C-alpha positions as CSV (number, residue, x, y, z in Angstrom):
1,M,-0.2,0.1,0.0
2,V,1.5,3.6,-1.2
3,S,1.9,5.7,1.9
4,A,0.5,9.1,2.3
5,E,4.0,10.8,2.3
6,T,4.7,8.7,-1.1
7,A,1.4,9.7,-2.7
8,R,2.1,13.6,-1.7
9,N,5.7,13.4,-3.1
10,A,4.3,11.9,-6.3
11,V,1.4,14.4,-6.6
12,G,3.9,17.4,-5.8
13,I,6.2,16.0,-8.5
14,I,3.1,16.3,-11.1
15,G,2.2,19.8,-9.7
16,N,5.9,20.7,-10.4
17,V,5.9,19.6,-13.9
18,I,2.5,21.3,-14.5
19,S,3.7,24.7,-12.7
20,F,6.9,24.6,-14.9
21,G,4.7,24.6,-17.9
22,L,3.1,27.6,-16.4
23,F,6.1,29.3,-15.6
24,L,7.3,28.9,-19.4
25,S,4.0,30.3,-20.9
26,P,5.6,34.0,-21.3
27,V,8.2,32.4,-23.7
28,P,5.8,33.2,-26.9
29,T,5.7,36.9,-25.6
30,F,9.4,37.1,-25.1
31,Y,10.4,35.4,-28.4
32,R,8.3,38.2,-30.2
33,I,10.2,40.9,-28.1
34,C,13.6,39.4,-29.2
35,K,12.3,39.0,-32.6
36,K,11.3,42.8,-32.9
37,K,13.9,43.8,-30.7
38,D,11.4,46.0,-28.9
39,V,8.9,45.8,-26.1
40,Q,6.2,47.2,-27.7
41,E,3.1,47.5,-25.9
42,F,3.9,44.9,-23.4
43,Q,4.2,45.7,-19.7
44,P,6.6,44.3,-17.2
45,Y,4.0,44.0,-14.4
46,P,3.0,40.4,-14.4
47,Y,6.6,39.2,-14.1
48,V,7.8,41.8,-11.4
49,A,4.6,40.9,-9.4
50,T,5.5,37.0,-9.9
51,V,8.7,37.5,-8.3
52,L,7.3,38.5,-5.1
53,N,4.9,35.9,-5.3
54,C,7.9,33.2,-5.8
55,L,9.9,34.7,-3.0
56,F,7.2,34.3,-0.4
57,W,6.4,30.6,-1.4
58,I,10.0,29.9,-1.3
59,F,10.2,31.6,1.8
60,Y,7.1,29.8,3.1
61,G,8.6,26.1,2.0
62,L,11.9,26.4,4.2
63,P,12.3,24.3,7.2
64,I,12.4,27.4,9.4
65,I,8.7,28.0,8.4
66,K,7.3,24.9,6.9
67,P,9.1,21.8,7.3
68,D,8.9,18.8,4.5
69,S,7.8,21.5,1.9
70,I,10.9,21.1,-0.6
71,L,8.7,20.6,-3.5
72,V,7.2,24.1,-3.0
73,V,10.6,25.6,-2.7
74,T,12.1,23.9,-5.8
75,I,9.5,25.0,-8.2
76,N,9.4,28.3,-6.9
77,S,12.9,28.7,-7.2
78,V,12.8,27.8,-10.9
79,G,9.9,30.2,-11.3
80,L,12.0,33.0,-9.8
81,V,15.0,32.4,-11.9
82,L,12.7,32.5,-15.2
83,E,10.9,35.7,-14.2
84,L,14.1,37.5,-13.5
85,I,15.2,36.1,-17.0
86,Y,12.0,37.5,-18.7
87,L,12.5,40.8,-16.8
88,S,16.3,40.9,-18.0
89,I,15.1,40.5,-21.5
90,F,12.5,43.3,-21.2
91,C,14.7,45.7,-19.9
92,F,17.4,44.8,-22.6
93,F,14.9,45.5,-25.4
94,D,13.1,48.6,-23.7
95,R,14.5,51.4,-26.1
96,Q,12.7,54.2,-24.4
97,N,13.8,53.2,-20.9
98,K,10.5,53.7,-19.1
99,G,10.1,50.1,-18.4
100,R,13.7,49.8,-16.9
101,K,12.6,52.4,-14.3
102,K,9.7,50.5,-13.5
103,V,11.2,47.2,-13.0
104,S,13.9,48.6,-10.9
105,L,11.9,50.3,-8.4
106,G,9.5,47.5,-8.5
107,L,12.3,44.9,-7.6
108,L,14.0,47.3,-5.2
109,G,10.3,47.9,-3.1
110,E,9.9,43.9,-3.1
111,V,13.2,43.2,-1.5
112,I,12.9,45.7,0.9
113,F,9.2,44.6,1.6
114,M,10.4,40.8,1.7
115,A,13.4,41.6,4.0
116,A,10.8,43.2,6.4
117,I,8.4,40.1,6.4
118,V,11.5,38.0,6.9
119,A,12.7,39.9,9.6
120,I,9.2,40.3,11.4
121,T,8.7,36.4,11.1
122,L,12.1,35.3,12.6
123,L,12.3,38.0,15.5
124,A,8.4,38.1,16.3
125,F,7.1,34.4,15.9
126,H,9.1,31.5,17.5
127,T,7.1,28.5,16.6
128,H,6.5,26.9,13.3
129,E,2.9,27.1,13.9
130,K,2.8,30.8,14.3
131,R,5.4,31.6,11.2
132,I,3.2,29.4,9.1
133,L,0.1,31.5,9.7
134,F,1.9,34.8,9.3
135,V,3.8,33.9,5.9
136,G,0.9,31.8,4.9
137,V,-1.8,34.6,4.9
138,F,0.8,36.9,2.7
139,C,1.4,33.8,0.4
140,D,-2.6,33.0,-0.2
141,I,-3.3,37.0,-0.8
142,F,-0.9,37.1,-3.5
143,N,-1.7,33.5,-5.0
144,I,-5.3,34.1,-5.1
145,L,-4.7,37.5,-7.0
146,M,-2.7,35.7,-9.6
147,Y,-5.3,33.0,-10.0
148,A,-8.2,35.4,-10.3
149,S,-6.2,38.2,-12.6
150,P,-7.3,36.4,-16.0
151,L,-11.1,37.0,-14.7
152,T,-10.8,40.6,-15.4
153,I,-11.4,39.6,-19.1
154,V,-14.6,38.0,-18.5
155,K,-16.7,41.0,-18.9
156,K,-15.0,41.6,-22.5
157,V,-15.7,37.8,-23.2
158,V,-19.5,38.2,-22.2
159,T,-19.9,41.7,-24.0
160,T,-18.3,40.6,-27.1
161,K,-19.5,37.0,-26.7
162,S,-16.1,35.9,-27.9
163,V,-13.1,34.3,-26.3
164,E,-10.6,35.7,-28.6
165,F,-8.4,36.9,-26.1
166,M,-9.1,34.2,-23.6
167,P,-6.1,31.4,-24.1
168,L,-7.5,28.3,-23.8
169,Y,-4.4,26.3,-22.9
170,L,-3.6,28.7,-20.4
171,S,-6.9,28.1,-18.7
172,L,-6.9,24.5,-18.7
173,A,-3.2,24.8,-17.5
174,N,-4.6,27.0,-14.8
175,F,-7.4,24.3,-13.6
176,L,-5.1,21.1,-13.7
177,N,-2.6,23.2,-11.6
178,G,-5.0,24.1,-9.2
179,C,-6.6,20.7,-9.0
180,V,-3.0,18.8,-8.7
181,W,-1.7,21.5,-5.9
182,T,-5.2,21.2,-4.1
183,A,-4.9,17.5,-3.8
184,Y,-1.2,17.7,-2.5
185,A,-2.5,19.9,0.0
186,L,-5.2,17.4,1.1
187,I,-2.9,14.4,1.4
188,K,-1.0,16.1,4.3
189,F,-3.5,18.9,5.1
190,D,-2.0,22.5,4.3
191,I,-4.7,24.9,4.6
192,F,-2.6,27.7,3.0
193,I,-1.8,25.6,-0.2
194,L,-5.3,24.6,-0.1
195,V,-7.3,27.6,0.1
196,S,-5.5,29.5,-2.8
197,N,-5.3,26.5,-4.9
198,G,-8.8,25.3,-4.3
199,L,-9.9,28.7,-5.4
200,G,-7.5,28.6,-8.3
201,A,-9.2,25.5,-10.0
202,F,-12.5,26.9,-9.2
203,F,-11.6,30.1,-11.3
204,G,-9.7,28.0,-14.0
205,L,-12.9,25.9,-14.2
206,L,-15.0,29.0,-14.5
207,Q,-12.9,30.1,-17.5
208,L,-13.2,27.0,-19.2
209,V,-16.9,27.1,-18.8
210,L,-17.1,30.5,-20.5
211,Y,-14.6,29.6,-23.1
212,A,-17.0,26.4,-23.9
213,F,-20.0,28.7,-24.0
214,Y,-18.9,31.6,-26.3
215,Y,-16.3,29.6,-28.6
216,K,-19.1,29.2,-31.4
217,S,-20.1,32.7,-31.3
218,T,-16.1,33.8,-31.4
219,P,-15.5,35.7,-35.0
220,K,-12.7,34.4,-36.7
221,H,-10.2,36.0,-38.7
222,G,-9.2,34.6,-42.3
223,G,-10.6,31.4,-41.1
224,K,-8.0,31.2,-38.0
225,E,-8.5,32.4,-34.4
226,V,-6.1,35.0,-32.9
227,N,-2.7,33.1,-31.7
228,P,-3.0,34.1,-27.7
229,S,0.6,33.9,-27.9
230,E,0.5,37.1,-29.9
231,M,-1.0,39.3,-27.1
232,Q,0.0,40.5,-23.8
233,L,-0.8,37.2,-21.3
234,P,-2.5,38.1,-18.1
235,V,-0.6,38.3,-14.8
236,S,-1.5,34.6,-13.7
237,D,0.5,33.4,-16.7
238,T,3.3,33.5,-14.8
239,A,1.8,33.1,-11.4
240,S,3.6,31.2,-8.6
241,R,1.7,27.9,-9.1
242,V,1.6,26.1,-5.5
């Protein structure tokens, strides 16, 4: 019989694979930036925001906060590196230098904020339970915001009766990712991973239902739908996925 710990590790590995795919979802966007040698109208905010989200989950998964959470640390460490690569590419091709200032100030603010959270956690809370509660609340807030961010397009979908700007594969990946990490949290109960990913699975399902409902009424362009990789992806395309 498979032990709970073995099952949890197996589910966590699957979650890592899906999350890695989500972290790679902005690649088409940055391929276009490199090809055009210009950031055009793309914005750095989603990637700056995801850096902070990754930092929080890495901190949460450390033994000093939440023991036995190495899979949470590994995938968010990979995600952090990828986000910094994306931001480096953005800054390199930002001809007008406006984006570079935004990225620099954003990252500086995040480092200061994160340093303050780390200091408060280590100095004010001296048990795992209290540290998990304090850090976990921040993790859930940012993760829920990232999961919910694609829902900002719902009004446009309903108004235009078109899913032209709702990428199917991203919505599907969000749903699957939320389900896998929810299962991970249930095997060895973790309320903070459960809450944000349970809601993430629900938000992903809602997007899929909308896509199915409005797919037939979506106008075609030259017989083909608009390629979602040719537009600015929402914040959650790079969201930390745990």
